[in-house]
VONU-304919 format. One record per residue (C-alpha): residue in three letters; x, y, z. Coordinates in nm, 4 decimals, padded with zeros to 6 digits. Example, Ala and Ser with C-alpha at 12.3 -4.5 7.8 and 13.67 -1.06 7.14 Angstrom:
VONU-304919
<r><rest>ala</rest><xx>01.2300</xx><yy>-00.4500</yy><zz>00.7800</zz></r>
<r><rest>ser</rest><xx>01.3670</xx><yy>-00.1060</yy><zz>00.7140</zz></r>
//
This chain:
VONU-304919
<r><rest>his</rest><xx>05.4199</xx><yy>-01.4703</yy><zz>00.4227</zz></r>
<r><rest>arg</rest><xx>05.2700</xx><yy>-01.1223</yy><zz>00.3785</zz></r>
<r><rest>asp</rest><xx>05.3828</xx><yy>-00.8538</yy><zz>00.6175</zz></r>
<r><rest>leu</rest><xx>05.0671</xx><yy>-00.6807</yy><zz>00.7464</zz></r>
<r><rest>his</rest><xx>05.2757</xx><yy>-00.3739</yy><zz>00.8246</zz></r>
<r><rest>ser</rest><xx>05.3287</xx><yy>-00.3283</yy><zz>00.4506</zz></r>
<r><rest>phe</rest><xx>04.9568</xx><yy>-00.2450</yy><zz>00.4118</zz></r>
<r><rest>pro</rest><xx>04.8427</xx><yy>00.1140</yy><zz>00.4589</zz></r>
<r><rest>thr</rest><xx>04.6527</xx><yy>00.1640</yy><zz>00.7838</zz></r>
<r><rest>arg</rest><xx>04.3752</xx><yy>00.3577</yy><zz>00.6071</zz></r>
<r><rest>arg</rest><xx>04.1899</xx><yy>00.2581</yy><zz>00.2923</zz></r>
<r><rest>ser</rest><xx>03.8725</xx><yy>00.3518</yy><zz>00.1106</zz></r>
<r><rest>ser</rest><xx>03.5560</xx><yy>00.1442</yy><zz>00.0773</zz></r>
<r><rest>asp</rest><xx>03.3022</xx><yy>00.2551</yy><zz>-00.1831</zz></r>
<r><rest>leu</rest><xx>02.9333</xx><yy>00.2635</yy><zz>-00.0921</zz></r>
<r><rest>asp</rest><xx>02.6909</xx><yy>00.1218</yy><zz>-00.3485</zz></r>
<r><rest>gly</rest><xx>02.3316</xx><yy>00.2444</yy><zz>-00.3158</zz></r>
<r><rest>asn</rest><xx>02.2070</xx><yy>-00.0793</yy><zz>-00.4765</zz></r>
<r><rest>gly</rest><xx>01.9254</xx><yy>00.0946</yy><zz>-00.6607</zz></r>
<r><rest>gly</rest><xx>01.9059</xx><yy>00.3783</yy><zz>-00.4105</zz></r>
<r><rest>val</rest><xx>02.1115</xx><yy>00.6842</yy><zz>-00.3288</zz></r>
<r><rest>pro</rest><xx>02.3669</xx><yy>00.6685</yy><zz>-00.0428</zz></r>
<r><rest>thr</rest><xx>02.4327</xx><yy>00.9735</yy><zz>00.1708</zz></r>
<r><rest>ala</rest><xx>02.8068</xx><yy>00.9281</yy><zz>00.1074</zz></r>
<r><rest>glu</rest><xx>02.9964</xx><yy>00.7778</yy><zz>-00.1851</zz></r>
<r><rest>ala</rest><xx>03.2763</xx><yy>00.6174</yy><zz>00.0160</zz></r>
<r><rest>ile</rest><xx>03.4246</xx><yy>00.5848</yy><zz>00.3634</zz></r>
<r><rest>thr</rest><xx>03.7810</xx><yy>00.5711</yy><zz>00.4847</zz></r>
<r><rest>val</rest><xx>03.8444</xx><yy>00.2623</yy><zz>00.6945</zz></r>
<r><rest>thr</rest><xx>04.1221</xx><yy>00.2058</yy><zz>00.9435</zz></r>
<r><rest>phe</rest><xx>04.2997</xx><yy>-00.1266</yy><zz>00.9845</zz></r>
<r><rest>asp</rest><xx>04.1711</xx><yy>-00.3193</yy><zz>01.2884</zz></r>
<r><rest>gly</rest><xx>03.8921</xx><yy>-00.0677</yy><zz>01.3397</zz></r>
<r><rest>thr</rest><xx>03.5274</xx><yy>-00.1453</yy><zz>01.2735</zz></r>
<r><rest>tyr</rest><xx>03.3296</xx><yy>-00.0525</yy><zz>00.9643</zz></r>
<r><rest>ala</rest><xx>03.0354</xx><yy>00.0452</yy><zz>01.1824</zz></r>
<r><rest>glu</rest><xx>03.2182</xx><yy>00.3382</yy><zz>01.3425</zz></r>
<r><rest>met</rest><xx>03.3082</xx><yy>00.4692</yy><zz>00.9975</zz></r>
<r><rest>leu</rest><xx>02.9487</xx><yy>00.4272</yy><zz>00.8775</zz></r>
<r><rest>thr</rest><xx>02.7872</xx><yy>00.6167</yy><zz>01.1641</zz></r>
<r><rest>gly</rest><xx>02.5057</xx><yy>00.8312</yy><zz>01.0266</zz></r>
<r><rest>ile</rest><xx>02.5504</xx><yy>00.7117</yy><zz>00.6681</zz></r>
<r><rest>thr</rest><xx>02.2406</xx><yy>00.5552</yy><zz>00.5116</zz></r>
<r><rest>ala</rest><xx>02.0813</xx><yy>00.5201</yy><zz>00.1690</zz></r>
<r><rest>lys</rest><xx>01.7421</xx><yy>00.6170</yy><zz>00.0295</zz></r>
<r><rest>lys</rest><xx>01.5336</xx><yy>00.4186</yy><zz>-00.2183</zz></r>
<r><rest>thr</rest><xx>01.1769</xx><yy>00.5073</yy><zz>-00.3139</zz></r>
<r><rest>gly</rest><xx>00.9298</xx><yy>00.2660</yy><zz>-00.1580</zz></r>
<r><rest>tyr</rest><xx>01.1897</xx><yy>00.0949</yy><zz>00.0580</zz></r>
<r><rest>asp</rest><xx>01.3343</xx><yy>00.1241</yy><zz>00.4090</zz></r>
<r><rest>phe</rest><xx>01.7105</xx><yy>00.1103</yy><zz>00.4496</zz></r>
<r><rest>val</rest><xx>01.8133</xx><yy>-00.1842</yy><zz>00.6699</zz></r>
<r><rest>gly</rest><xx>02.1922</xx><yy>-00.1639</yy><zz>00.6625</zz></r>
<r><rest>trp</rest><xx>02.5204</xx><yy>-00.2085</yy><zz>00.4779</zz></r>
<r><rest>tyr</rest><xx>02.6249</xx><yy>-00.5507</yy><zz>00.3514</zz></r>
<r><rest>thr</rest><xx>02.9183</xx><yy>-00.7132</yy><zz>00.1757</zz></r>
<r><rest>asn</rest><xx>02.6995</xx><yy>-00.8100</yy><zz>-00.1223</zz></r>
<r><rest>ala</rest><xx>02.4030</xx><yy>-00.6613</yy><zz>-00.3042</zz></r>
<r><rest>thr</rest><xx>02.1928</xx><yy>-00.9575</yy><zz>-00.1870</zz></r>
<r><rest>asn</rest><xx>02.2601</xx><yy>-01.1721</yy><zz>00.1177</zz></r>
<r><rest>gly</rest><xx>02.6231</xx><yy>-01.1300</yy><zz>00.2267</zz></r>
<r><rest>ile</rest><xx>02.7474</xx><yy>-01.0265</yy><zz>00.5697</zz></r>
<r><rest>lys</rest><xx>02.5746</xx><yy>-00.7429</yy><zz>00.7480</zz></r>
<r><rest>ile</rest><xx>02.8178</xx><yy>-00.4776</yy><zz>00.8601</zz></r>
<r><rest>asp</rest><xx>02.7652</xx><yy>-00.4343</yy><zz>01.2329</zz></r>
<r><rest>glu</rest><xx>02.9876</xx><yy>-00.3350</yy><zz>01.5246</zz></r>
<r><rest>thr</rest><xx>03.1550</xx><yy>-00.6782</yy><zz>01.5266</zz></r>
<r><rest>val</rest><xx>03.2954</xx><yy>-00.6615</yy><zz>01.1715</zz></r>
<r><rest>lys</rest><xx>03.6528</xx><yy>-00.5365</yy><zz>01.1785</zz></r>
<r><rest>val</rest><xx>03.8681</xx><yy>-00.3957</yy><zz>00.9015</zz></r>
<r><rest>thr</rest><xx>04.1299</xx><yy>-00.6512</yy><zz>00.8010</zz></r>
<r><rest>ala</rest><xx>04.4418</xx><yy>-00.6148</yy><zz>00.5902</zz></r>
<r><rest>asn</rest><xx>04.2193</xx><yy>-00.6851</yy><zz>00.2884</zz></r>
<r><rest>pro</rest><xx>03.9151</xx><yy>-00.4666</yy><zz>00.3544</zz></r>
<r><rest>tyr</rest><xx>03.5902</xx><yy>-00.4810</yy><zz>00.1604</zz></r>
<r><rest>thr</rest><xx>03.6336</xx><yy>-00.2483</yy><zz>-00.1355</zz></r>
<r><rest>val</rest><xx>03.2566</xx><yy>-00.2051</yy><zz>-00.1818</zz></r>
<r><rest>leu</rest><xx>02.9725</xx><yy>-00.2095</yy><zz>00.0697</zz></r>
<r><rest>tyr</rest><xx>02.6134</xx><yy>-00.2403</yy><zz>-00.0520</zz></r>
<r><rest>ala</rest><xx>02.2955</xx><yy>-00.0894</yy><zz>00.0867</zz></r>
<r><rest>gln</rest><xx>02.0099</xx><yy>-00.3333</yy><zz>00.1416</zz></r>
<r><rest>tyr</rest><xx>01.6442</xx><yy>-00.2554</yy><zz>00.1935</zz></r>
<r><rest>lys</rest><xx>01.3036</xx><yy>-00.3913</yy><zz>00.2773</zz></r>
<r><rest>lys</rest><xx>00.9746</xx><yy>-00.2825</yy><zz>00.1228</zz></r>
<r><rest>ser</rest><xx>00.8067</xx><yy>00.0077</yy><zz>00.3019</zz></r>
<r><rest>thr</rest><xx>00.4628</xx><yy>-00.0339</yy><zz>00.4549</zz></r>
<r><rest>tyr</rest><xx>00.1946</xx><yy>00.2340</yy><zz>00.4698</zz></r>
<r><rest>thr</rest><xx>-00.1241</xx><yy>00.2940</yy><zz>00.6646</zz></r>
<r><rest>val</rest><xx>-00.4353</xx><yy>00.3358</yy><zz>00.4498</zz></r>
<r><rest>lys</rest><xx>-00.7801</xx><yy>00.4244</yy><zz>00.5772</zz></r>
<r><rest>val</rest><xx>-01.0762</xx><yy>00.2194</yy><zz>00.4507</zz></r>
<r><rest>trp</rest><xx>-01.4266</xx><yy>00.3736</yy><zz>00.4498</zz></r>
<r><rest>pro</rest><xx>-01.7396</xx><yy>00.1525</yy><zz>00.4513</zz></r>
<r><rest>asn</rest><xx>-01.9368</xx><yy>00.4478</yy><zz>00.3096</zz></r>
<r><rest>gly</rest><xx>-02.2642</xx><yy>00.3456</yy><zz>00.4713</zz></r>
<r><rest>gly</rest><xx>-02.2088</xx><yy>-00.0263</yy><zz>00.4407</zz></r>
<r><rest>thr</rest><xx>-02.0517</xx><yy>-00.3014</yy><zz>00.6489</zz></r>
<r><rest>ile</rest><xx>-01.7089</xx><yy>-00.4429</yy><zz>00.5704</zz></r>
<r><rest>thr</rest><xx>-01.6099</xx><yy>-00.7800</yy><zz>00.7113</zz></r>
<r><rest>asp</rest><xx>-01.2337</xx><yy>-00.8304</yy><zz>00.6957</zz></r>
<r><rest>thr</rest><xx>-01.0417</xx><yy>-01.1571</yy><zz>00.6642</zz></r>
<r><rest>ala</rest><xx>-01.0270</xx><yy>-01.1871</yy><zz>01.0443</zz></r>
<r><rest>asn</rest><xx>-01.4094</xx><yy>-01.1842</yy><zz>01.0390</zz></r>
<r><rest>thr</rest><xx>-01.4230</xx><yy>-00.8445</yy><zz>01.2095</zz></r>
<r><rest>glu</rest><xx>-01.7096</xx><yy>-00.6210</yy><zz>01.1007</zz></r>
<r><rest>his</rest><xx>-01.6470</xx><yy>-00.2519</yy><zz>01.0347</zz></r>
<r><rest>thr</rest><xx>-01.9216</xx><yy>00.0074</yy><zz>00.9980</zz></r>
<r><rest>ser</rest><xx>-01.6901</xx><yy>00.3079</yy><zz>01.0297</zz></r>
<r><rest>glu</rest><xx>-01.3470</xx><yy>00.3888</yy><zz>00.8886</zz></r>
<r><rest>phe</rest><xx>-01.0549</xx><yy>00.1672</yy><zz>00.9897</zz></r>
<r><rest>asp</rest><xx>-00.6837</xx><yy>00.1353</yy><zz>00.9110</zz></r>
<r><rest>ile</rest><xx>-00.5080</xx><yy>-00.1294</yy><zz>00.7061</zz></r>
<r><rest>thr</rest><xx>-00.1386</xx><yy>-00.1789</yy><zz>00.6314</zz></r>
<r><rest>val</rest><xx>-00.0258</xx><yy>-00.2113</yy><zz>00.2699</zz></r>
<r><rest>thr</rest><xx>00.3172</xx><yy>-00.2896</yy><zz>00.1280</zz></r>
<r><rest>tyr</rest><xx>00.4969</xx><yy>-00.1053</yy><zz>-00.1504</zz></r>
<r><rest>asn</rest><xx>00.4541</xx><yy>-00.2596</yy><zz>-00.4962</zz></r>
<r><rest>asp</rest><xx>00.2000</xx><yy>-00.5143</yy><zz>-00.3730</zz></r>
<r><rest>thr</rest><xx>-00.1562</xx><yy>-00.4774</yy><zz>-00.4984</zz></r>
<r><rest>tyr</rest><xx>-00.4158</xx><yy>-00.3255</yy><zz>-00.2690</zz></r>
<r><rest>phe</rest><xx>-00.6185</xx><yy>-00.6423</yy><zz>-00.3252</zz></r>
<r><rest>thr</rest><xx>-00.3474</xx><yy>-00.8337</yy><zz>-00.1372</zz></r>
<r><rest>thr</rest><xx>-00.5167</xx><yy>-00.6855</yy><zz>00.1697</zz></r>
<r><rest>ile</rest><xx>-00.8726</xx><yy>-00.5924</yy><zz>00.0701</zz></r>
<r><rest>gly</rest><xx>-00.9384</xx><yy>-00.8580</yy><zz>-00.1924</zz></r>
<r><rest>gly</rest><xx>-01.0899</xx><yy>-01.0981</yy><zz>00.0601</zz></r>
<r><rest>tyr</rest><xx>-01.3169</xx><yy>-00.8456</yy><zz>00.2305</zz></r>
<r><rest>lys</rest><xx>-01.6942</xx><yy>-00.8932</yy><zz>00.2297</zz></r>
<r><rest>val</rest><xx>-01.8853</xx><yy>-00.5707</yy><zz>00.1616</zz></r>
<r><rest>glu</rest><xx>-02.2589</xx><yy>-00.5291</yy><zz>00.2190</zz></r>
<r><rest>arg</rest><xx>-02.5171</xx><yy>-00.2535</yy><zz>00.2403</zz></r>
<r><rest>ala</rest><xx>-02.8918</xx><yy>-00.3080</yy><zz>00.2667</zz></r>
<r><rest>gly</rest><xx>-03.0695</xx><yy>-00.1976</yy><zz>-00.0499</zz></r>
<r><rest>tyr</rest><xx>-02.7450</xx><yy>-00.1476</yy><zz>-00.2409</zz></r>
<r><rest>thr</rest><xx>-02.5045</xx><yy>-00.3499</yy><zz>-00.4533</zz></r>
<r><rest>phe</rest><xx>-02.1310</xx><yy>-00.3158</yy><zz>-00.3981</zz></r>
<r><rest>val</rest><xx>-01.9673</xx><yy>-00.1984</yy><zz>-00.7213</zz></r>
<r><rest>gly</rest><xx>-01.6018</xx><yy>-00.1608</yy><zz>-00.6206</zz></r>
<r><rest>trp</rest><xx>-01.3296</xx><yy>00.0244</yy><zz>-00.4321</zz></r>
<r><rest>tyr</rest><xx>-01.2431</xx><yy>00.3859</yy><zz>-00.5137</zz></r>
<r><rest>ser</rest><xx>-00.9947</xx><yy>00.6488</yy><zz>-00.4021</zz></r>
<r><rest>asp</rest><xx>-01.2733</xx><yy>00.8988</yy><zz>-00.3316</zz></r>
<r><rest>glu</rest><xx>-01.6229</xx><yy>00.8779</yy><zz>-00.1873</zz></r>
<r><rest>thr</rest><xx>-01.8002</xx><yy>00.9903</yy><zz>-00.5044</zz></r>
<r><rest>ala</rest><xx>-01.5319</xx><yy>01.0333</yy><zz>-00.7744</zz></r>
<r><rest>gly</rest><xx>-01.1659</xx><yy>00.9304</yy><zz>-00.7801</zz></r>
<r><rest>val</rest><xx>-00.9874</xx><yy>00.6306</yy><zz>-00.9291</zz></r>
<r><rest>glu</rest><xx>-01.1138</xx><yy>00.2738</yy><zz>-00.9121</zz></r>
<r><rest>ile</rest><xx>-00.8883</xx><yy>00.0432</yy><zz>-00.7094</zz></r>
<r><rest>thr</rest><xx>-00.8800</xx><yy>-00.2812</yy><zz>-00.9068</zz></r>
<r><rest>ala</rest><xx>-00.7119</xx><yy>-00.6171</yy><zz>-00.8553</zz></r>
<r><rest>ser</rest><xx>-00.4096</xx><yy>-00.4873</yy><zz>-01.0491</zz></r>
<r><rest>thr</rest><xx>-00.3733</xx><yy>-00.1495</yy><zz>-00.8716</zz></r>
<r><rest>lys</rest><xx>-00.0369</xx><yy>-00.1446</yy><zz>-00.6961</zz></r>
<r><rest>val</rest><xx>00.0765</xx><yy>00.0406</yy><zz>-00.3882</zz></r>
<r><rest>asp</rest><xx>00.2978</xx><yy>00.3261</yy><zz>-00.5041</zz></r>
<r><rest>val</rest><xx>00.4340</xx><yy>00.6446</yy><zz>-00.3506</zz></r>
<r><rest>asn</rest><xx>00.4139</xx><yy>01.0130</yy><zz>-00.4342</zz></r>
<r><rest>ala</rest><xx>00.7090</xx><yy>01.2521</yy><zz>-00.4609</zz></r>
<r><rest>asp</rest><xx>00.6812</xx><yy>01.3249</yy><zz>-00.0873</zz></r>
<r><rest>asp</rest><xx>00.6991</xx><yy>00.9506</yy><zz>-00.0050</zz></r>
<r><rest>ser</rest><xx>00.3304</xx><yy>00.9379</yy><zz>00.0892</zz></r>
<r><rest>val</rest><xx>00.1238</xx><yy>00.6432</yy><zz>-00.0341</zz></r>
<r><rest>asn</rest><xx>-00.0582</xx><yy>00.6970</yy><zz>-00.3651</zz></r>
<r><rest>tyr</rest><xx>-00.4061</xx><yy>00.6163</yy><zz>-00.2291</zz></r>
<r><rest>pro</rest><xx>-00.4274</xx><yy>00.7002</yy><zz>00.1439</zz></r>
<r><rest>asn</rest><xx>-00.8051</xx><yy>00.6479</yy><zz>00.1487</zz></r>
<r><rest>ile</rest><xx>-01.0114</xx><yy>00.3696</yy><zz>-00.0046</zz></r>
<r><rest>tyr</rest><xx>-01.3906</xx><yy>00.3903</yy><zz>-00.0199</zz></r>
<r><rest>ala</rest><xx>-01.6444</xx><yy>00.1164</yy><zz>-00.0773</zz></r>
<r><rest>arg</rest><xx>-01.8889</xx><yy>00.2292</yy><zz>-00.3434</zz></r>
<r><rest>phe</rest><xx>-02.2435</xx><yy>00.1117</yy><zz>-00.3952</zz></r>
<r><rest>lys</rest><xx>-02.5277</xx><yy>00.1401</yy><zz>-00.6429</zz></r>
<r><rest>ala</rest><xx>-02.8847</xx><yy>00.1598</yy><zz>-00.5177</zz></r>
<r><rest>asp</rest><xx>-03.0862</xx><yy>-00.1488</yy><zz>-00.6074</zz></r>
<r><rest>thr</rest><xx>-03.3781</xx><yy>-00.1211</yy><zz>-00.8453</zz></r>
<r><rest>ile</rest><xx>-03.7025</xx><yy>-00.2638</yy><zz>-00.7050</zz></r>
<r><rest>thr</rest><xx>-04.0065</xx><yy>-00.3669</yy><zz>-00.9028</zz></r>
<r><rest>val</rest><xx>-04.3270</xx><yy>-00.2555</yy><zz>-00.7296</zz></r>
<r><rest>thr</rest><xx>-04.6545</xx><yy>-00.4285</yy><zz>-00.8209</zz></r>
<r><rest>leu</rest><xx>-04.9469</xx><yy>-00.1905</yy><zz>-00.8617</zz></r>
<r><rest>ala</rest><xx>-05.3077</xx><yy>-00.2828</yy><zz>-00.7788</zz></r>
<r><rest>gly</rest><xx>-05.5912</xx><yy>-00.1114</yy><zz>-00.9650</zz></r>
<r><rest>gly</rest><xx>-05.8476</xx><yy>-00.1364</yy><zz>-00.6859</zz></r>
<r><rest>gly</rest><xx>-06.1198</xx><yy>-00.2626</yy><zz>-00.9184</zz></r>
<r><rest>gly</rest><xx>-06.0031</xx><yy>-00.0660</yy><zz>-01.2194</zz></r>
<r><rest>thr</rest><xx>-05.7518</xx><yy>-00.1275</yy><zz>-01.4951</zz></r>
<r><rest>leu</rest><xx>-05.4116</xx><yy>00.0439</yy><zz>-01.4757</zz></r>
<r><rest>ser</rest><xx>-05.2091</xx><yy>00.1577</yy><zz>-01.7736</zz></r>
<r><rest>gln</rest><xx>-04.9227</xx><yy>-00.0479</yy><zz>-01.6249</zz></r>
<r><rest>asn</rest><xx>-04.9108</xx><yy>-00.3028</yy><zz>-01.3477</zz></r>
<r><rest>thr</rest><xx>-04.5560</xx><yy>-00.2490</yy><zz>-01.2212</zz></r>
<r><rest>leu</rest><xx>-04.3210</xx><yy>00.0400</yy><zz>-01.1483</zz></r>
<r><rest>glu</rest><xx>-03.9430</xx><yy>00.0345</yy><zz>-01.1324</zz></r>
<r><rest>val</rest><xx>-03.8134</xx><yy>00.2372</yy><zz>-00.8347</zz></r>
<r><rest>val</rest><xx>-03.4688</xx><yy>00.2891</yy><zz>-00.6890</zz></r>
<r><rest>phe</rest><xx>-03.4061</xx><yy>00.1936</yy><zz>-00.3274</zz></r>
<r><rest>ala</rest><xx>-03.4324</xx><yy>00.4983</yy><zz>-00.0983</zz></r>
<r><rest>gly</rest><xx>-03.5509</xx><yy>00.7030</yy><zz>-00.3957</zz></r>
<r><rest>lys</rest><xx>-03.8880</xx><yy>00.8505</yy><zz>-00.4820</zz></r>
<r><rest>tyr</rest><xx>-04.1715</xx><yy>00.6770</yy><zz>-00.6624</zz></r>
<r><rest>val</rest><xx>-04.0996</xx><yy>00.8627</yy><zz>-00.9846</zz></r>
<r><rest>gly</rest><xx>-04.3675</xx><yy>00.8184</yy><zz>-01.2493</zz></r>
<r><rest>leu</rest><xx>-04.6412</xx><yy>00.6967</yy><zz>-01.0213</zz></r>
<r><rest>asp</rest><xx>-04.8595</xx><yy>01.0003</yy><zz>-01.0875</zz></r>
<r><rest>glu</rest><xx>-04.8414</xx><yy>00.9341</yy><zz>-01.4610</zz></r>
<r><rest>ile</rest><xx>-05.0077</xx><yy>00.5929</yy><zz>-01.4407</zz></r>
<r><rest>gly</rest><xx>-05.3698</xx><yy>00.6120</yy><zz>-01.5493</zz></r>
<r><rest>lys</rest><xx>-05.6702</xx><yy>00.4095</yy><zz>-01.4333</zz></r>
<r><rest>thr</rest><xx>-05.9730</xx><yy>00.3159</yy><zz>-01.6372</zz></r>
//
């Protein structure tokens, strides 16, 4: 039989950031007290993740809450656990119409939620994008320039913990239309003209008639 009185009433439990950085390296625990009272205000930070609590193992294990008391054989190490952070990103139709996976049509900017280290296409990959007279060419981080958001582009964070691409724009290319030209009784030097939708009839004045 082990005499509990032979154990010191106060011991140390190390805090393992489990890939992150804890705000303290260890706590002093008191026999028959609770770990939670010793852990008040102590958390851990990991890029792209939200701290959810202290546990007895790096994965799974027992969550340390106000019901877990310090026994004669206290946990020598407590581990931080996390969940992936989520971020709000604004999507811009850029003159078109976006139909999301819930079949809701958007003609102005709207918010989506993305998850750290997932691809952006996890959310936007199933969207239908249309614009009359234009062909959808892809998603970009800027209206006219920026980086293309592809099927492999992952959600990441900047040094200030902000999401790497807070805005995503649909981008289009104007369709090319073939216009048939009528000579009105004469013979034209060409019978068709390639024009860009919403553009000017460039080259029309150069077509001769005989």
